[in-house]
Backbone as ProteinMPNN parsed JSONL, in Angstrom:
{"seq_chain_A": "IKAKPFFEILKVRNQSMWEIFAQLLKDEEQELIFTNEKDEVLFNYILPNTLEKLKKDQEKFTKEFQEKIKN", "coords_chain_A": {"N_chain_A": [[0.864, -1.174, 0.0], [0.681, 2.106, -0.946], [1.701, 4.59, 1.111], [1.343, 7.482, 1.303], [-0.723, 8.239, -0.676], [-2.768, 6.603, 0.374], [-3.304, 7.675, 2.968], [-4.054, 10.226, 2.187], [-6.43, 9.719, 0.796], [-7.972, 8.819, 2.92], [-8.281, 11.217, 4.322], [-9.757, 12.772, 2.472], [-12.094, 11.266, 2.257], [-12.916, 11.397, 4.818], [-12.518, 9.313, 6.683], [-11.407, 6.836, 9.043], [-8.349, 4.983, 9.329], [-8.875, 2.645, 10.581], [-11.511, 2.053, 10.014], [-11.293, 1.375, 7.335], [-9.532, -0.792, 7.56], [-11.223, -2.575, 8.896], [-12.969, -3.258, 6.872], [-11.364, -4.853, 5.357], [-10.997, -7.241, 6.63], [-10.518, -10.76, 6.843], [-10.781, -14.38, 6.882], [-8.261, -15.217, 7.633], [-5.237, -13.892, 9.097], [-3.638, -10.983, 7.713], [-0.83, -9.467, 6.182], [-0.204, -6.111, 6.013], [1.593, -3.942, 4.097], [3.13, -0.916, 4.112], [4.387, 1.469, 1.914], [6.746, 3.906, 0.615], [6.983, 6.347, -2.073], [9.079, 5.294, -3.476], [8.88, 2.636, -3.191], [9.972, 1.725, -0.826], [9.887, 0.121, 2.276], [7.923, 1.437, 4.799], [6.423, 0.867, 7.096], [4.787, -1.961, 8.6], [1.763, -3.821, 9.139], [0.057, -6.271, 10.887], [-2.867, -7.408, 9.995], [-5.542, -8.406, 11.867], [-7.775, -11.289, 12.141], [-10.295, -10.898, 13.124], [-12.92, -8.645, 14.123], [-12.979, -7.962, 16.789], [-10.304, -8.332, 17.648], [-9.132, -6.407, 16.043], [-10.217, -4.058, 17.123], [-8.978, -4.11, 19.627], [-6.334, -3.733, 18.83], [-6.596, -1.154, 17.83], [-7.198, 0.293, 20.16], [-4.809, -0.097, 21.581], [-2.978, 1.134, 19.819], [-3.951, 3.781, 19.855], [-3.51, 4.495, 22.528], [-0.681, 4.256, 22.693], [0.05, 6.156, 20.767], [-0.944, 8.525, 21.877], [0.702, 8.69, 24.12], [3.166, 9.111, 22.875], [2.82, 11.618, 21.645], [2.602, 13.233, 23.824], [5.132, 13.453, 24.797]], "CA_chain_A": [[0.0, 0.0, 0.0], [1.416, 3.373, -0.966], [1.255, 5.276, 2.326], [0.876, 8.861, 1.114], [-2.07, 8.27, -1.266], [-3.716, 5.959, 1.284], [-3.717, 8.623, 4.002], [-4.757, 11.333, 1.526], [-7.792, 9.239, 0.535], [-8.675, 8.825, 4.207], [-8.657, 12.607, 4.621], [-10.81, 13.186, 1.543], [-13.323, 10.525, 2.587], [-13.185, 11.599, 6.24], [-12.588, 7.988, 7.297], [-10.205, 6.439, 9.767], [-7.726, 3.778, 8.775], [-9.491, 1.49, 11.24], [-12.722, 1.728, 9.247], [-10.826, 0.68, 6.129], [-9.017, -2.094, 7.986], [-12.369, -3.439, 9.22], [-13.515, -3.738, 5.605], [-10.406, -5.789, 4.766], [-10.89, -8.456, 7.441], [-10.801, -12.057, 6.223], [-10.665, -15.499, 7.822], [-6.869, -15.347, 8.068], [-4.498, -12.64, 9.256], [-2.974, -10.505, 6.508], [0.187, -8.454, 6.428], [-0.312, -4.899, 5.211], [2.908, -3.306, 4.011], [3.027, 0.462, 3.639], [5.633, 1.887, 1.278], [6.802, 5.27, 0.093], [6.922, 6.419, -3.535], [10.186, 4.495, -4.021], [8.593, 1.255, -2.77], [10.707, 1.371, 0.387], [8.947, -0.199, 3.348], [7.856, 2.394, 5.899], [5.97, 0.079, 8.241], [3.816, -3.001, 8.26], [0.743, -4.079, 10.156], [-0.594, -7.563, 10.737], [-4.312, -7.24, 10.129], [-6.09, -9.614, 12.494], [-8.873, -11.927, 11.414], [-11.593, -10.603, 13.746], [-13.175, -7.25, 14.48], [-12.614, -7.819, 18.204], [-8.85, -8.146, 17.711], [-8.848, -5.12, 15.416], [-10.55, -3.018, 18.107], [-7.915, -4.126, 20.64], [-5.183, -3.08, 18.202], [-6.893, 0.273, 17.754], [-7.047, 0.834, 21.515], [-3.375, -0.097, 21.886], [-2.37, 2.153, 18.978], [-4.377, 5.089, 20.359], [-2.808, 4.731, 23.791], [0.737, 4.486, 22.398], [0.16, 7.406, 20.03], [-1.146, 9.611, 22.84], [1.92, 8.765, 24.933], [4.239, 9.684, 22.054], [2.632, 13.048, 21.396], [2.792, 13.942, 25.097], [6.584, 13.646, 25.013]], "C_chain_A": [[0.903, 1.227, 0.0], [0.858, 4.252, 0.156], [0.651, 6.658, 2.056], [-0.507, 8.914, 0.461], [-3.137, 7.65, -0.356], [-4.223, 6.959, 2.319], [-4.408, 9.856, 3.416], [-6.209, 10.948, 1.235], [-8.609, 9.232, 1.825], [-9.153, 10.229, 4.558], [-9.839, 13.052, 3.766], [-12.139, 12.533, 1.9], [-13.757, 10.712, 4.039], [-13.42, 10.259, 6.954], [-11.311, 7.741, 8.082], [-9.62, 5.198, 9.107], [-8.358, 2.53, 9.366], [-10.786, 1.085, 10.543], [-12.358, 0.948, 7.985], [-10.327, -0.712, 6.497], [-10.159, -3.063, 8.283], [-12.988, -4.022, 7.951], [-12.627, -4.802, 4.963], [-10.313, -7.116, 5.506], [-11.301, -9.696, 6.654], [-10.636, -13.132, 7.282], [-9.253, -15.672, 8.376], [-6.247, -13.967, 8.234], [-3.832, -12.282, 7.93], [-1.918, -9.486, 6.905], [-0.032, -7.3, 5.46], [1.039, -4.206, 5.257], [2.726, -1.929, 3.38], [4.389, 0.897, 3.115], [5.567, 3.361, 0.888], [6.76, 5.211, -1.437], [8.0, 5.576, -4.207], [10.041, 3.014, -3.678], [9.462, 0.784, -1.609], [9.693, 1.162, 1.506], [9.052, 0.841, 4.459], [7.448, 1.69, 7.186], [5.025, -0.998, 7.742], [2.861, -3.184, 9.426], [0.137, -5.442, 9.861], [-2.076, -7.359, 11.042], [-4.89, -8.519, 10.719], [-7.266, -10.169, 11.684], [-10.241, -11.692, 12.053], [-11.695, -9.121, 14.086], [-12.782, -6.984, 15.931], [-11.114, -7.561, 18.358], [-8.453, -6.801, 17.106], [-9.122, -3.981, 16.396], [-9.504, -2.959, 19.221], [-6.659, -3.454, 20.1], [-5.386, -1.572, 18.152], [-6.712, 0.936, 19.115], [-5.573, 0.944, 21.889], [-2.666, 1.011, 21.106], [-2.686, 3.547, 19.511], [-3.625, 5.449, 21.635], [-1.333, 5.056, 23.539], [0.941, 5.814, 21.683], [0.015, 8.6, 20.967], [0.083, 9.785, 23.725], [3.045, 9.443, 24.154], [4.055, 11.176, 21.843], [2.718, 13.877, 22.669], [4.258, 14.296, 25.297], [7.219, 14.488, 23.961]], "O_chain_A": [[1.783, 1.361, 0.85], [-0.319, 4.612, 0.145], [-0.442, 6.959, 2.537], [-1.396, 9.577, 0.995], [-4.274, 8.119, -0.32], [-5.43, 7.08, 2.528], [-5.253, 10.464, 4.073], [-7.114, 11.763, 1.41], [-9.786, 9.591, 1.828], [-10.275, 10.416, 5.028], [-10.799, 13.635, 4.27], [-13.187, 13.178, 1.851], [-14.823, 10.25, 4.443], [-14.375, 10.096, 7.714], [-10.275, 8.352, 7.823], [-10.32, 4.46, 8.414], [-8.376, 1.476, 8.73], [-11.118, -0.099, 10.49], [-13.031, -0.016, 7.619], [-10.656, -1.693, 5.831], [-10.068, -4.246, 7.955], [-13.476, -5.152, 7.958], [-13.089, -5.568, 4.117], [-9.618, -8.026, 5.053], [-12.282, -9.692, 5.91], [-10.38, -12.829, 8.448], [-9.074, -16.213, 9.467], [-6.669, -13.0, 7.6], [-3.504, -13.158, 7.129], [-2.102, -8.731, 7.86], [-0.045, -7.487, 4.244], [1.563, -3.919, 6.333], [2.23, -1.803, 2.26], [5.411, 0.722, 3.779], [4.499, 3.971, 0.838], [6.529, 4.151, -2.019], [7.858, 5.187, -5.366], [10.976, 2.234, -3.857], [9.666, -0.417, -1.429], [8.753, 1.943, 1.656], [10.133, 1.091, 4.991], [8.056, 1.894, 8.237], [4.532, -0.95, 6.615], [3.128, -2.754, 10.549], [-0.247, -5.731, 8.728], [-2.474, -7.166, 12.19], [-4.745, -9.595, 10.139], [-7.684, -9.589, 10.682], [-11.242, -12.228, 11.577], [-10.692, -8.442, 14.306], [-12.305, -5.898, 16.257], [-10.705, -6.675, 19.109], [-7.543, -6.136, 17.602], [-8.334, -3.039, 16.484], [-9.18, -1.876, 19.706], [-5.995, -2.7, 20.811], [-4.456, -0.805, 18.403], [-6.137, 2.02, 19.209], [-5.139, 1.953, 22.446], [-1.848, 1.742, 21.666], [-1.799, 4.395, 19.609], [-3.161, 6.578, 21.794], [-0.798, 6.012, 24.101], [1.905, 6.526, 21.965], [0.763, 9.572, 20.863], [0.461, 10.912, 24.044], [3.789, 10.253, 24.707], [5.031, 11.926, 21.86], [2.888, 15.095, 22.604], [4.581, 15.32, 25.898], [8.424, 14.734, 24.01]]}, "name": "protein", "num_of_chains": 1, "seq": "IKAKPFFEILKVRNQSMWEIFAQLLKDEEQELIFTNEKDEVLFNYILPNTLEKLKKDQEKFTKEFQEKIKN"}
């Protein structure tokens, strides 16, 4: 997934990445790889196979993000 266009689309559609991730859920976990324009890996995310696990990931991400922006 090209990171910059992905996040630009989220802004335009006024959606969160978690809403998109929920639409991608399947029976098995999937690895989402985000790249820059040069196809260099920026980060990856293991998309879980259930909405419950996705919500736990979202809570964890939110907590960690809030801690990082405090510092």
